[in-house]
C-alpha positions, 0 to 999 in steps of 0.5 A: 650773745656778746662777750659783755652779755655773758653771765659772769661765772666763777669758781665760788670757792676761789676767793680772788676770782670772786672778788675780781668778778664782782670788781668787774661787775661794779666797774661795768655798772658805773661805766655804763652811766657814761663815765670815762675811765681814768688810768692815772693810777695804773699808768703811774704804776707802769711808769714805776715798773718800766723805770725799774726794768730799764735800770735792770736792763742797763745793768745787764747791758753794761755788764755784758759790754764791760765785764764785772770788775770794770762795771761794778760801780754801774751795777751797784747804782743800778741795783740801788735805783731798782730797789728804791723803785720797788719801795716807791712802788710798794708805797704807791700800791699801799697808800695811793692805790688802796684797793682802788679798781676804778677811777672814773670821771663824769664829764660836765655836758656843757663843759663849764664845771670841773669833772666829778670824780668817782672812785670805786674800791673793794675789800674782802679779807682772807677766808671771809664771806663778806665783800665790801664796796666803797664808792667815793665821789669828789666834786668841786665842793666836797667829797662823799663816801659810802659803802656796803658790805654783802655776803658773797653767798647772796650774790652768787647762785650755786653754780657760781654765776653772779646775779648781776641784776641784783648786784647792779641794783645794789651798786646803783642804790650806792651810787644814787645815795651818794649822788643825791648828796649833790647840791640842787640848784 
């Protein structure tokens, strides 16, 4: 049995593990349709973090080469840029990413139409038993969104194994309902 075919088993009392397992399963369902994952949101986050770390390293190196009284202006500048970048990172995570765990592109087989962009996001409030999955699709004409909320107890068995076939049917039902909104020619 390959790593992908193993059933997803988590501690059902660990809410973060449950949400991540369901997110991974939803991602697997959509990517199995042949869509290509876009890492743009993650790359942006990594770029902001890398730049912030480079400023911290510059401050460390500059202070090593030029001891404190001499390095004071550079240290102040680096610390300011670091905290500004942490603010930008917080804004990016809260207003652009918004619990999005997958952005996938559905390529046009002919290559004449622009890609259809599928976005998956989830929410699970603290100490809540309900998992909310939202699927959005953006094509060249409009944006469509649909969502579902399910009790986690309906999707996991007693031992903490995800009932993948049942979850796959739910995700595919959402996918098909929103894909059916496309114009027929």
